[in-house]
C-alpha angles and dihedrals in degrees: 000000000000113000123173132179122298114291127219101214088203096176108027096075089048091052092049092048090052095056094087090052092057091067142153091070130154090255122078125238093266092057092047090050089051092057093042089051091052090051092048090053090049090052092050096047094035093059086069089060093245118157089200089068087079118081092201121057103227118192108243092233090057091051091048091051092051091048091051095046092250098118122105112202106208109190133184142185094302090070095053090043084076087068092047094259105149118253119236095270093045089045092058091048092051091048088062109261111172121247089238091063096042091050092055108101090220091058096047092070098034112063093161091063091043089054089049090055091049093051090049093048098047101026123258095261094053091043092052092047093051091047092049093047091052092050094046093049090079113067103154117088124220126239091256089062090055093047090050090051090048089061083074096206119169095234134035129179127201140170090203122111098204126094097227095117091051090050090048091051090056090050093050096040104026095169095046124092116257122266119277105251119214120188101151146005093277091063090056091056093044091056097036094242115161109216090208097051116030113198117191119239114237100234110014135048128232116233118198107208094189097182098043138264133260090229091065099081093175093055132070125244108237114235113120127080094246091049090053091053094051098038098051091049100041094050098049095147094055092050091045087056089049093052092046094054092043088053097047104037139044114268125207116194116206129180088005127134096191092229097113102110097208095046088049088052091054090053091046091051090054091049090049090052090054094046090049092054096250093119121063094210130027119260116246119222126181129177131193105226132182125201093035112181127197095278099035094099090052092048091054092042089056086058091051095255132120108224115217125196116223117220119275115255103193089137094055118126113276096252094046111093108237094224093050089048090050093052091048090052090049090053090050088051090053094047089049093048091051087054095048142061105222096094090055088065090057096053108122096155097103093046091048091051091046094053095041090051092050094048093043094046092052092050093045092054088054093047092048090053091050091050092052092052095042089058090058099045101085089057091057095050095122100037111077094176092054091046092050090052092049093051094045091050088051091051092053091046093053094045111176092010086067095036091130094042147267117275133192118197131193119239089266093055098256117137112257101175139345133197114205137178105262089236091065095082101158110135092219090063090064097042121110108272135189111208100172091117095053113112095233093053092051091050093049094048094045100047102021091213130124116253147158109242133222117258125275139174111277113241088217108044105005091237120139105268134183129192135225102213129198118176115222107228137186099200102308094334116109109232100170146301131277113196143164122217116217138177128202102242096049087044099057104181095101091043092054091049091048091049092053091047093051091049088057096038110026092181095044131106125229104205117187108170138165129231091272090060095252116138116229092213134010107279094219099027088260092165137003131245114288111279098175124101089217112122092015121127113260113280096017125120128223092236089061090051100047108172147102123276108257093218092053091051091046093053092047091049094052097048099040111094094203094051091046090049094048092047090059091045117108113212111225105223107314105338142025130195107214135185125196117188108209099169137350089268099041134056125165119221117202137180110207132193137173113247109235118244091021143066089239129115130213119206128183111201132187130178122246140156116244111176095186093059095062094064 
């Protein structure tokens, strides 16, 4: 459990006291009292610095972004549903779609086309009027709108047409000017907003209403498929601004089902920019999601999004929708976390980046050296003495990353030449070997790209060994494979990182694992490097074969629940924030990142107690 010093909660009690003054709201007094009571309990427990006071586990980097004004709340129909505004599906029903259309399986997953059919059937003008009348019939915001406003972020995004957020802003900040509303490119010019460089206004937020607003009587509300096509292309600057802020800030989706094809495309475009190297740092997307099943976090992670579970609200008043109550509680958690210090104590992001950078940089130096030499090998084809000198110089240059030798294979997998440390005297190391069946050779020959392999059992000392592989090419023709064999133990970079981490977090786990779910070193220093001469080639010493037994690491990996869990984890973009409940009194929090130039992951895990995660 993470416990820090007592916390003042300077603003949360003030926010809770203000709730009654925000009325009238769509919720009754009993519902408002329920949320206020939840917040009061958070303030009491939170003053003790207890992370389990929060019903929602909020990634520390999300909390830090909200505190620094770098969070973009992106809310959809589920938020306004709290004020009885119809969701998309209910909206289409109320607009008069026929049962025949709604019962068609094609229509059930394609509301844009259904809206297109409605507009065609009734005429676009009548369709727009009915849609606008429905949206304007609700003029009382819900509590969640007010709590969103109270986050006081400089930029909000919504697909909703209603003005409930704007009304809530005026309730929460009655003396402040209203939000700047942007529905198209012309609004950007009118307010002097540069789509390539968003600068926050000092006293009023910007709200991007990307599908229109009921208050704009001279503009259409965007709902049909043809409207989507025209709108997203004729307002290129507004959507460029959207992509830029999504790519540079942290985004929290609320009341959003992630089924809107164009919004999904905006997110995908931002992810593509990062993967193409056009963004310096990865975007960070989070989404509050109810009804999460076992694989829901992985499904969202595959989309580049961290799924967050709002608190349960099974004890909410009968007339207070449980989902709405859960989102309100999550917003109170976020407001409380912004007002507190406990999440700062959980921040492992900088450490994770530090260790990943060290491990990646060491591997990259080795890969760069291999690439330089591989480019020279075809020229030395007929000079064995020159080739031997080149490979031995490479071995010395790589040091521990070639602790088990440098090997050059022919295109058929036969060994052409090896460069070994003179202390590795085993005769079998110098015997003719055919390695065509080895997994790393197959991968190199198939894809003809440089890579760092997963770990495997060494055929010489049974230690866990990985390989830095550089195909030797003549144009696009595969001529062979140059690789270095390394073992964690001789290569000490991960061990040094793990030692620093454990000094800072004695109860933490340093989990470096490959794509087969095998750790490359014991996460909690469960056992040392092999010190026995057993399984070594004749005449070799343990100190010249420093490494961990592959079988011991394999057994540990398969029985350790955290390792198994992290192996299945999909990292959204560069980093994931993961929680693993093990018992009612113990939950493990991990930050997880892919290690560049490899298919490995690094996770830093610490134990904590989070009551709200257990349900």
